[in-house]
N, C-alpha and C positions, 0 to 999 in steps of 0.2 A: 457769269453772274446770273444769267437767265436759268442755267442748269441748276444752280444752287437754290433759287427761288422755287423752281419746279419740284426739286427734291423735298424741300421743306413743306410744300403744299401736300405732296403725297403722304408724308409722315403724319401731318395733322389729320388727313382724311382717314388713314388706317387706325390711328389712335382713337378717333371718334367711333369707328365701327367696333373696335375692341371694347370700349366703354359701354356701348349700347348692348352688346351681347351679355356683358356681365352686370347689367342693371338689375336692381332688386325686383323680384316678382311681386305681383299684386297680392294683397292679403286674402286669406281664405274666407269663405262665407260661413256665417254662424247660423245653424239650423236652417240652411237653405235660404237665408235672408241676406241681402246685401248689407254689409256692415260698413258704416262710415267711420273710419278710424279717428277722424278729426272732428267728429260731431261733439259739440260741447254743450254745457248747460246754457251758455249764452245763446247758442243756436236754438236750443229748446225753447228759451224764452221768446226768441224771435218768432217761433211757430205760434205761440199763444198770442202774439201781438200782431198777427198778420194784418196788413193794411190799416194799422192804427193811425197812420198819418192822415187817413181820411176823417178821423174824428177830431173834435176840438181839443187842443191842449195849449196852455199858455206858454210864454217864453221861458218862464222859470222852470217849469216841468221839463221842457225840451232840453234846457241846458243841463239840468240835473241828470237826465238820462244819458248824457254824453260822458259821464264819469267813467274812466277806464279802470276796469278791474280784471285781474288775471282770471281767465275762464277756467272752470273746473271741468275736466273731461268726464263724459258719461261712461258708464260701464259698457262693455261690448254688447251685452244683452239688451240694454235700454236703447243703445244706438241702433241696433238691428230692428227693434220694434218701430222706432220713429221712421227709419228709412223705408220700411215696408209699408207703414201706414200712409206716408206721403205719396207713395207710388200707387198703392192699390186700395186705399181706403181703410177705415177703422174697424171693420167687421171682425177681423182676426183678433184685434186687441180686445174687443167686446167679448168674444168667445173665450179668450184666455183669462179674462177676469171671471167669467162664469164658471169655467171648469177648474179654477183654482191655480192655474199655471203661474200667473203673475203674482198673486198673493204669496205663493209658496216659493217663489224664485229667490235667488241669492242677491238680487238687486237691493241696494240700500233703500230704506223706507222712503227717503226723500224722493228718489227716482220713481218709486211706485206711486207716490202721491201726485207727483207732477204728471205722470202718464195718465192717471185717472182724471186729473183736472182737465187736461187737454182733450182726452177722449170724450168727456162730458160736453165740452164746448163744440166739438166738431161732429158729434154723432147726431143722427136723426132721432126724432122723439121716441120712436119705438126702441131704438138701441139705447137711448138714455134711460128708459124705464128698466131695461134689462141690466144696465150697469148699477142702478139703484138696488135692484134685487140681489146683485152680487156684492153689495156693500161698498161699491164705488160711488161715494156721495161727496157733495161739496164740503170742503174743509173751511171755507171762508166765503164772505160775501162777494168776492171778486168773481167767483164762478158764475154768478148771475149775469155779470157784465160781459163775460166771455161768450155768452149765448149769441150776442149780436156780432156776427163775423161774416166774412166774405166766402166762407167755405160751404155754408148751407145754401145751395143753389137749386133752382128748379130745372126743368127740361130745357128751358131757353138759355140757361147759363146765368140767369139773373138771381140776385139774392132772394131766397124763398121766404117772403114775409110771413106766409101762413105757417111754415115750419117753425119759424122763430116764435110766433105767437103761441103755437101749441106747446113749445118747450117752456115758454114763460108760464103758461097755464098749469103745466105739470109741476113746475117748481113751486108755484103758488099753492097747489093742492097738497104738496108735501111740506108746506110751511118752511121752505128754505129760500124763497125768493127775496132778494134784498134789492130795493130800488134806489137806495142812496148809499154812497160810500165816500170816504175821505182818503185820498192817497197821500202818503207821507214819503217824500224822497229827499233824504238829507234834511236840510233846513227848510225845505219847501213843503207846502201843504196845498192840496187842491180838492175841492168838492166836486163830485160828479154824480149824475143820476142816470138811470136807464133811459129816461126821457131825453137827456142830452145826447146819449149814445145814438138813439134812434134818429134824432134830428141831424146829428153829425153825419150819419150814413144816408140821410135823405129817405128814410123809411116811413112814409106817411101812415100806412096801415098799422105798423107797430106802434107808432106814436099815438095814434087814436086809441088803440087798445090800452096802452099805459095810462092815458087820460081816464079811460073808463074805470080803471082799478085804483084811481087816486094818485097816480104819479104825475103831478102837474108840472108846470114850467118853473117852479121855484126850487131853491136850494142848489143852484148851479153857480160855480165860481167864475164863469165866463159868460160872454154874450152868446145866446143861442142862435141868433141870426148869423153871427160871424161863424159859428160852428158849422152851420149849413152851407154858407157861401164857400168856406174853405174845404168842405168835404168832397167826397167822390161823386156825389149826385145832388148838386144844388137844386132846390125845388121851390118854384114860385108859389105853389099851393101851400107848402109848409110855412114859408116866410110870411104869406098873407095871414095865416092862422096866428102866427106869433105877433104880428102887428095888431091883429084884432084883439089879442090878449094884452095889448098895451106894452109890448116889449119893443123898445126902440133900437134901431141900428146905431152902433157907436162909430167913432171916427175910423177905427181899424177896418170896419166893413167897407167904407168908402175908399179906403186905400186899396183894398182888394179889388174893388170895381174898376179902378184905374189901371190895373195890370193889363198888359198887352193881350188883346184877344178876348177879354171877358165879355165886353159889350156885344161882340159879334157872336160869341158862342152861346151866351145866355141873354138875349135881348129882352125877354119878358121880365127876368129878374132885375136887370139893369134899370128898365123903365119903372118897375114897381118901387125900387129903392130910391131912385131919384125923385119920384113923386112923393115919397114919405121921408124925405131928408129933413132932419130937425132944423 
């Protein structure tokens, strides 16, 4: 009996080796860029929405975004561009818009437009200006909102508020800056502003700049204090400014305060909100 078991074990072992040897080889590279064969439009959208959980969104919007749709695969060329950009930065994409490689490529126009949109959001302001000259410009107001993202960082690895402000100034000078937008997802609708984006990210300098150009605290579908508390960088200074502007924390804000560890991690915010509890 032991001999039979041993024989079966050896057979399984050698079959495994045989299968390993005959396994499919990895796909070839396209234009010396790593190609992600399974990179889809859904993944592409995830790039444009990096760290969006840090900004405020209500329950209805979150539920609507969970609707499952069969993803459409990107072309090999578009996939290669995204893979290269994520690893090495967006300079090569900027150059290929400038020299006409992307506009003249065989990629579907939809893919070219999306590549342009994401390049505009992740590029530094000098690169953004070059993209505009190459006729890569915003196609809709959402482009303004994508300027506020976690990829524009300074030498310390923090979100570069000065860079974001300079890009906002450039968009304004080109008359393409949109400070308010209404998102429609299925039956749901949500109003958002650049101001709410800045507050959700905890970007005080950006928020102050937006106030200076007239993008105030109005026109938002949710509570701005909640947006900051739930964001990636809750700020007592920003919350105090909102309270000074007579914006009151709602019940959901205090439910967030009671979550485990919040009072310990953000004692100043906890004390401030408890003091201003309606």
